[in-house]
C-alpha positions in Angstrom: 67.1 -102.6 -163.4 64.3 -104.9 -162.2 62.9 -105.1 -158.7 64.9 -108.1 -157.7 68.2 -106.4 -158.6 67.3 -103.3 -156.7 66.2 -105.3 -153.7 69.4 -107.4 -153.6 71.6 -104.2 -154.0 69.6 -102.6 -151.2 69.9 -105.5 -148.8 73.7 -105.9 -149.4 74.1 -102.2 -148.9 72.2 -102.3 -145.6 74.2 -105.3 -144.4 77.5 -103.5 -145.1 76.3 -100.3 -143.4 75.2 -101.9 -140.1 77.4 -103.2 -137.4 77.9 -107.0 -137.9 75.6 -109.1 -135.7 73.4 -106.1 -134.7 69.7 -106.4 -134.9 69.5 -104.3 -138.1 72.4 -106.4 -139.6 70.7 -109.7 -138.7 67.3 -108.7 -140.2 68.9 -107.5 -143.4 71.0 -110.6 -143.7 68.1 -112.9 -143.0 66.1 -111.2 -145.7 69.0 -111.7 -148.1 69.3 -115.4 -147.2 65.6 -115.9 -147.7 65.9 -114.3 -151.2 68.9 -116.6 -152.0 66.8 -119.7 -151.0 64.3 -118.7 -153.6 66.8 -118.4 -156.5 65.8 -121.0 -159.2 69.5 -121.4 -160.0 70.6 -122.3 -156.4 72.4 -125.6 -156.5 70.2 -128.5 -155.2 70.8 -132.0 -154.0 68.6 -135.0 -153.1 70.9 -135.9 -150.3 68.9 -136.1 -147.0 71.5 -133.9 -145.3 71.3 -131.2 -147.9 69.9 -128.7 -145.4 73.1 -129.1 -143.4 75.1 -128.1 -146.4 72.8 -125.2 -147.1 73.1 -124.0 -143.5 76.9 -124.1 -143.6 76.8 -122.2 -146.8 74.5 -119.5 -145.4 76.9 -119.2 -142.4 79.7 -118.7 -144.9 77.7 -116.1 -146.8 77.0 -114.2 -143.6 80.7 -114.1 -142.7 81.9 -113.2 -146.2 79.2 -111.0 -147.8 81.5 -108.0 -147.5 83.9 -109.7 -150.0 81.2 -110.3 -152.6 81.6 -108.4 -155.9 79.3 -108.9 -158.9 80.8 -110.8 -161.8 78.5 -109.2 -164.3 75.8 -106.5 -164.6 73.4 -108.9 -163.0 73.8 -108.9 -159.2 71.3 -111.9 -158.9 73.3 -114.0 -161.4 76.6 -113.1 -159.8 75.3 -113.8 -156.3 73.9 -117.2 -157.1 77.2 -118.2 -158.9 79.1 -117.0 -155.8 76.9 -119.0 -153.4 76.9 -122.1 -155.6 80.7 -122.0 -155.8 80.9 -122.7 -152.0 77.7 -124.8 -151.8 79.1 -127.2 -154.4 81.9 -128.3 -152.0 79.6 -128.6 -149.1 77.3 -130.9 -151.1 80.3 -132.9 -152.2 81.2 -133.3 -148.5 77.9 -135.0 -147.9 78.8 -137.7 -150.4 82.3 -138.2 -149.0 82.9 -141.9 -148.1 84.5 -140.7 -144.9 81.5 -138.5 -143.9 80.3 -140.9 -141.2 83.7 -142.1 -140.1 84.9 -141.4 -136.6 86.0 -137.7 -136.4 89.7 -137.1 -136.0 90.5 -133.7 -134.4 94.0 -133.9 -135.9 92.9 -134.1 -139.5 94.0 -131.2 -141.7 91.3 -128.9 -143.1 91.5 -125.9 -145.4 91.1 -122.4 -144.0 91.7 -118.9 -145.0 95.1 -119.1 -143.2 96.2 -122.4 -144.8 95.7 -125.9 -143.4 94.7 -126.2 -139.8 93.2 -129.0 -137.7 89.7 -129.3 -136.2 91.3 -129.0 -132.8 92.6 -125.6 -133.8 89.1 -124.5 -134.6 87.6 -125.5 -131.2 86.8 -122.8 -128.7 88.9 -122.5 -125.5 86.5 -124.2 -123.1 86.3 -127.3 -120.8 84.1 -129.1 -123.4 85.5 -132.1 -125.2 86.3 -131.7 -128.8 83.1 -133.4 -130.1 80.9 -131.7 -127.5 82.2 -128.3 -128.7 81.5 -129.1 -132.3 78.0 -130.3 -131.5 77.4 -127.1 -129.4 78.6 -125.0 -132.3 76.3 -126.8 -134.8 73.3 -126.4 -132.4 74.2 -122.7 -131.9 74.3 -122.1 -135.7 70.9 -123.8 -136.1 69.3 -121.8 -133.3 70.8 -118.6 -134.7 69.2 -119.3 -138.1 65.8 -120.0 -136.6 66.1 -116.9 -134.4 66.8 -114.7 -137.4 63.9 -116.1 -139.4 61.6 -115.6 -136.4 62.7 -112.0 -136.0 62.0 -111.4 -139.7 58.5 -113.1 -139.3 57.7 -110.8 -136.4 58.6 -107.7 -138.4 56.7 -108.7 -141.5 53.9 -110.7 -140.0 53.1 -112.0 -143.5 49.8 -113.7 -142.5 48.9 -110.9 -140.0 48.4 -113.5 -137.3 50.3 -111.5 -134.8 48.6 -108.2 -135.6 45.2 -109.7 -135.5 45.6 -111.2 -132.0 44.8 -108.2 -129.9 42.9 -107.3 -126.7 39.2 -106.5 -127.1 39.8 -103.3 -125.3 42.9 -102.3 -127.3 43.8 -103.1 -130.9 47.2 -101.6 -130.3 47.9 -104.3 -127.7 48.5 -107.0 -130.3 51.0 -109.8 -130.5 53.2 -108.2 -133.2 53.5 -105.0 -131.1 54.2 -106.9 -127.9 56.8 -109.2 -129.7 58.6 -106.1 -131.0 58.8 -104.6 -127.5 59.5 -107.8 -125.6 61.5 -109.9 -128.0 63.1 -107.7 -130.7 63.9 -104.6 -128.7 67.4 -104.6 -127.2 67.1 -104.5 -124.2 63.5 -105.6 -124.1 60.9 -103.3 -122.5 59.2 -104.3 -119.2 55.6 -105.3 -119.3 54.8 -102.5 -116.8 56.3 -99.9 -119.2 54.2 -101.2 -122.1 51.1 -101.2 -119.9 51.7 -97.6 -118.9 52.2 -96.6 -122.6 48.9 -98.2 -123.6 47.0 -97.2 -120.4 46.1 -100.8 -119.7 46.6 -102.8 -116.5 49.9 -104.6 -116.4 48.2 -107.9 -115.5 46.0 -107.6 -118.6 49.0 -107.1 -120.9 50.9 -109.9 -119.2 48.0 -112.3 -119.5 47.5 -111.6 -123.2 51.2 -112.1 -123.8 51.3 -115.4 -121.9 48.0 -116.9 -123.1 48.0 -115.8 -126.8 51.3 -114.4 -128.0 53.9 -116.7 -126.5 52.1 -119.9 -127.7 51.7 -118.3 -131.2 55.4 -117.5 -131.4 56.3 -121.0 -130.1 54.2 -122.5 -133.0 55.8 -120.2 -135.6 59.3 -121.1 -134.3 58.4 -124.8 -134.5 57.4 -124.3 -138.1 60.8 -122.8 -138.8 62.5 -125.9 -137.4 62.8 -125.1 -133.7 62.7 -128.1 -131.4 61.0 -128.0 -128.0 64.2 -128.9 -126.2 66.1 -125.9 -127.7 66.1 -122.5 -126.2 66.0 -119.5 -128.6 
C-alpha cells in the first residue's frame, strides 16, 4: 500500500471517528478535500463557473463521506470515481440552457427523499426565497475558506506564521497566537496568553494586531476571501 492510499484511509477514518462539524472533523475533512483537488483523474471543465460545481461537490462529499465504500482495492481510484459521479452532474448543470433563467421556487428537484421543491429546502426564516439561497451559498463559500485557513494555520507550509515572532520571545509567534486566538474553542484571552509567556499583555496584543491579523487577512484573501465577507 503506497503513501497516498494510507493517507486517504487515515483521513477517512479520522473523519468518521470525530463528531461531525467539530474542529478535528473539519481539519481532517479539509485535508481530504485538498487531496481530492490534486487527483489527476478529477473531472475538469473549462466552464467559468466550474469552481461553483466543485464547491457543491465538496459540500456533498462532506455530507456523505460516511457512505463511501471503495469499489476496488485502490481507495484513491474508488474515491475519485465516487466524486466524479456527482461532479459530472454538477458540471452538466452549468451547461443547462435554463441555468440563467429566472429561478422558480416551485420547480421540482431530486433529493434523497424523492422530488421536492426549492421552497421546501429553504430555511424557516423571514428572508425571501432568493435571499435565503444567496445567504446559503455565501455561507458555504465562507465555510470552505475558513476550513482552508484553519488547515494553513496548523501546517504553516511556508513557515510565515512561525517566523513572525517577538524579538523578546520566539514562542510568541503568529502561528502560536493564531492557534490560541482563532482555532481554539473557545479562544483564549490575550491576558491568559501573556501570562503563560510572561510577556506584557499590551506587547502580545500589539504583535497580534500589527503583524498576525494582517498576515491572516492576506492568507485568507489568497484562499478566495473577499473583504466584505466575515469569516
